[in-house]
C-alpha positions in Angstrom: -89.5 -64.3 78.5 -85.9 -65.7 78.6 -87.1 -68.9 77.1 -88.9 -67.0 74.3 -85.8 -65.0 73.6 -83.7 -68.1 73.4 -86.1 -69.8 71.0 -86.1 -66.6 68.8 -82.3 -66.6 68.8 -82.2 -70.2 67.7 -84.7 -69.5 64.9 -82.7 -66.4 63.7 -79.5 -68.4 63.7 -81.1 -71.2 61.7 -82.4 -68.7 59.1 -78.9 -67.1 58.8 -77.3 -70.5 58.3 -79.9 -71.4 55.7 -79.3 -68.0 53.9 -75.6 -68.5 54.0 -76.0 -71.9 52.3 -78.1 -70.3 49.5 -75.9 -67.4 48.3 -75.3 -67.5 44.6 -71.6 -68.5 44.9 -72.1 -71.2 47.4 -71.6 -74.1 45.0 -68.3 -72.7 43.9 -66.8 -73.9 47.2 -66.9 -77.5 46.1 -64.4 -78.4 43.4 -66.6 -80.8 41.5 -69.4 -78.2 41.5 -67.0 -75.5 40.5 -65.9 -77.5 37.5 -69.5 -77.9 36.4 -70.1 -74.1 36.7 -67.0 -73.3 34.7 -68.1 -75.8 32.1 -71.5 -74.1 31.8 -69.8 -70.7 31.5 -67.2 -72.0 28.9 -69.9 -73.6 26.7 -72.1 -70.6 26.9 -69.2 -68.3 26.1 -68.2 -70.3 23.1 -71.8 -70.4 21.7 -72.3 -66.7 22.3 -69.0 -65.8 20.7 -69.7 -67.9 17.7 -73.0 -66.3 17.3 -71.4 -62.9 17.5 -68.9 -63.8 14.8 -71.8 -64.8 12.5 -73.5 -61.5 13.2 -70.2 -59.7 12.5 -70.0 -61.4 9.1 -73.5 -60.1 8.3 -72.5 -56.6 9.3 -69.2 -56.8 7.4 -71.0 -58.0 4.2 -73.5 -55.2 4.4 -70.8 -52.6 5.1 -68.9 -53.8 2.0 -72.0 -53.5 -0.1 -72.8 -50.0 1.1 -69.2 -49.0 0.4 -69.4 -50.3 -3.2 -72.6 -48.4 -3.7 -71.3 -45.1 -2.3 -69.3 -42.4 -4.0 -66.2 -44.5 -3.4 -67.5 -47.0 -6.0 -67.9 -46.9 -9.7 -70.1 -48.8 -12.0 -69.0 -50.6 -15.2 -70.5 -53.1 -17.6 -69.0 -56.5 -17.2 -69.3 -59.6 -19.4 -70.8 -62.7 -18.0 -68.4 -65.6 -18.7 -70.2 -68.5 -17.0 -73.0 -69.6 -14.7 -73.0 -72.7 -12.6 -74.3 -74.4 -9.6 -71.9 -75.4 -6.8 -70.6 -78.9 -7.5 -70.1 -79.4 -3.7 -73.8 -80.0 -3.0 -74.4 -82.1 0.1 -77.1 -84.8 -0.2 -78.9 -85.8 3.0 -81.1 -88.9 2.4 -84.3 -88.9 4.3 -86.8 -91.7 4.7 -90.4 -90.7 4.4 -93.4 -92.8 3.6 -91.2 -95.7 2.4 -89.6 -93.4 -0.2 -86.1 -91.9 -0.4 -85.7 -88.2 -0.8 -82.6 -86.0 -0.9 -82.1 -82.5 0.3 -79.4 -80.6 -1.7 -77.9 -77.3 -0.8 -77.1 -75.4 -4.0 -74.9 -72.3 -4.4 -75.4 -70.1 -7.4 -72.0 -69.1 -8.9 -71.2 -66.7 -11.6 -68.0 -65.6 -13.4 -67.5 -62.3 -15.1 -64.8 -59.9 -16.5 -64.4 -56.2 -16.9 -61.8 -53.5 -17.5 -60.9 -50.7 -15.0 -58.2 -48.3 -14.1 -56.0 -49.5 -11.2 -53.2 -47.2 -10.0 -53.4 -45.3 -13.2 -53.0 -48.4 -15.4 -55.7 -50.2 -17.4 -56.3 -53.6 -16.0 -58.6 -56.5 -16.9 -60.2 -58.1 -13.9 -61.9 -61.5 -13.9 -64.0 -62.9 -11.1 -64.6 -66.6 -11.0 -67.2 -68.7 -9.2 -68.5 -66.0 -6.9 -71.8 -66.7 -5.2 -74.7 -64.5 -5.8 -78.4 -64.6 -4.7 -80.5 -67.0 -6.7 -82.7 -64.2 -8.2 -79.6 -62.5 -9.5 -78.2 -65.7 -11.0 -81.4 -66.5 -12.8 -81.5 -63.0 -14.5 -78.0 -63.4 -15.9 -77.1 -64.9 -19.4 -73.7 -66.0 -20.5 -72.1 -63.7 -23.0 -74.3 -60.7 -22.1 -73.3 -57.7 -19.9 -74.2 -57.0 -16.3 -73.7 -53.9 -14.2 -70.8 -54.3 -11.6 -69.7 -52.0 -8.9 -66.0 -51.7 -7.8 -64.0 -49.5 -5.6 -62.1 -46.8 -7.4 -59.0 -47.3 -5.3 -59.0 -51.1 -5.7 -61.2 -52.5 -8.6 -60.5 -56.0 -7.4 -63.0 -55.3 -4.7 -66.2 -55.6 -6.8 -69.7 -57.0 -6.8 -72.6 -57.3 -9.2 -74.8 -54.3 -8.6 -78.0 -56.2 -7.9 -76.2 -58.4 -5.4 -74.7 -55.4 -3.6 -78.1 -53.6 -3.5 -79.6 -56.7 -1.9 -76.8 -57.3 0.6 -76.7 -53.7 1.8 -79.9 -54.5 3.7 -77.9 -56.5 6.2 -80.0 -58.7 8.5 -83.1 -58.3 6.3 -81.2 -59.7 3.3 -79.3 -62.5 5.2 -82.1 -63.8 7.4 -80.7 -67.3 7.7 -77.4 -66.2 9.0 -79.1 -63.7 11.4 -81.3 -66.4 12.8 -78.4 -68.8 13.3 -76.5 -66.0 15.1 -79.5 -65.3 17.3 -79.9 -69.0 18.2 -76.2 -69.4 19.2 -76.2 -66.2 21.2 -79.5 -67.1 23.0 -78.3 -70.7 23.9 -75.1 -69.3 25.2 -76.9 -66.8 27.4 -79.2 -69.6 28.7 -76.1 -71.6 29.7 -74.7 -68.6 31.6 -78.1 -68.0 33.3 -78.2 -71.7 34.3 -74.8 -71.3 35.9 -76.1 -68.4 38.1 -79.3 -70.3 39.0 -77.2 -73.2 40.1 -75.3 -70.8 42.4 -72.1 -70.7 40.3 -70.6 -67.2 40.1 -67.4 -68.5 38.5 -69.3 -69.7 35.4 -71.0 -66.3 34.7 -67.7 -64.5 35.3 -65.9 -66.8 32.7 -68.8 -66.2 30.3 -68.6 -62.4 30.7 -64.8 -62.2 30.3 -64.7 -64.4 27.1 -67.7 -62.7 25.5 -66.3 -59.3 26.3 -62.9 -60.0 24.6 -64.7 -61.7 21.7 -66.8 -58.6 21.1 -63.7 -56.4 21.5 -61.8 -58.5 18.9 -64.7 -58.3 16.4 -64.9 -54.5 16.8 -61.2 -53.4 17.1 -59.0 -56.5 17.5 -57.2 -56.3 14.2 -56.8 -52.5 14.2 -55.5 -52.6 17.7 -52.9 -55.3 16.9 -51.9 -53.4 13.7 -51.2 -50.3 15.9 -49.2 -52.2 18.4 -47.3 -54.3 15.9 -46.8 -52.3 12.6 -44.5 -55.1 11.3 -47.6 -57.4 11.2 -49.9 -54.9 9.5 -50.1 -56.8 6.2 -50.5 -60.2 7.9 -53.3 -58.9 10.1 -55.2 -57.3 7.2 -58.6 -58.7 6.9 -59.0 -60.7 3.6 -61.7 -58.8 1.7 -64.6 -60.8 0.5 -68.3 -59.9 0.2 -69.4 -63.3 1.3 -69.3 -65.8 4.2 -68.4 -68.6 1.8 -67.8 -69.0 -2.0 -66.1 -65.6 -2.3 -64.6 -66.8 -5.6 -61.3 -65.9 -7.2 -60.2 -62.6 -8.5 -57.6 -62.4 -11.3 -56.0 -59.1 -12.4 -54.0 -58.6 -15.6 -52.3 -55.3 -16.6 -53.1 -54.2 -20.1 -51.3 -51.8 -22.5 -50.9 -48.5 -20.6 -52.3 -46.6 -23.6 -55.3 -48.9 -24.0 -58.8 -47.7 -23.0 -61.0 -49.9 -20.7 -63.1 -51.0 -23.7 -63.1 -53.7 -26.4 -63.5 -57.4 -26.4 -63.7 -58.7 -22.9 -61.8 -62.0 -22.9 -61.1 -63.9 -19.7 -57.7 -63.4 -18.0 -57.2 -67.1 -18.0 -58.7 -69.7 -20.5 -61.9 -71.3 -19.3 -60.3 -74.8 -19.3 -57.7 -73.6 -16.7 -58.9 -74.7 -13.2 -58.0 -72.7 -10.1 -57.7 -74.8 -6.9 -56.0 -72.3 -4.7 -55.5 -68.6 -5.2 -54.8 -65.6 -3.0 -55.1 -61.9 -3.7 
């Protein structure tokens, strides 16, 4: 009996030692292994945070569109000044069946002008080279009018009505951006899970902390900093744009205070004047 008890104690001690070697933080005791776990967590956090930022841009674009289409917005007839495809198309040569093909990413840009009341003064607002969906671009003709929505408190915040109606659908309208966001978030989560499966608690903690603060920044970061530092309120103001890229340029010119927002809609700047850098 004593021999059996001794054998049993040895087996229990072996099981306990094996279990202690397999706890999920065990690999963090080794510095090289700890660095590997932190690397997994850091890479996963970066990918997840980038995916969240892309998703935030989709939500922000849809929010702007819904605001323009709400009672805060107003509709006006704008004159189409120009239509063009983005000159910054990227060509990617591919070899297939001993022939050369090129993949070109094109952006559909449109310029338009309209009159509106801004702070009680009649202003002429010109939007240059702003990206619109391809089906909206194809329906426009230079010299003709198109419905445009703008915010009554700030007419410089404007969008072609059809484009705003499309973008208010959010993820359903911007599927490519949504898919990219999902891929980055999913790959980041996989990296964090691999860190746990490899018995690294430090990696998952790093991932959780970085992703948490990234989400907080996307939700309330700018507002919180504006509350804490009123002197930086203007610098922390989010630059308004309905798009992730090719937001275009917005020009505003004050007209005669007694003039009505009608008449010949001429551009604010001549067409041959190129804009390379402009901030509003």
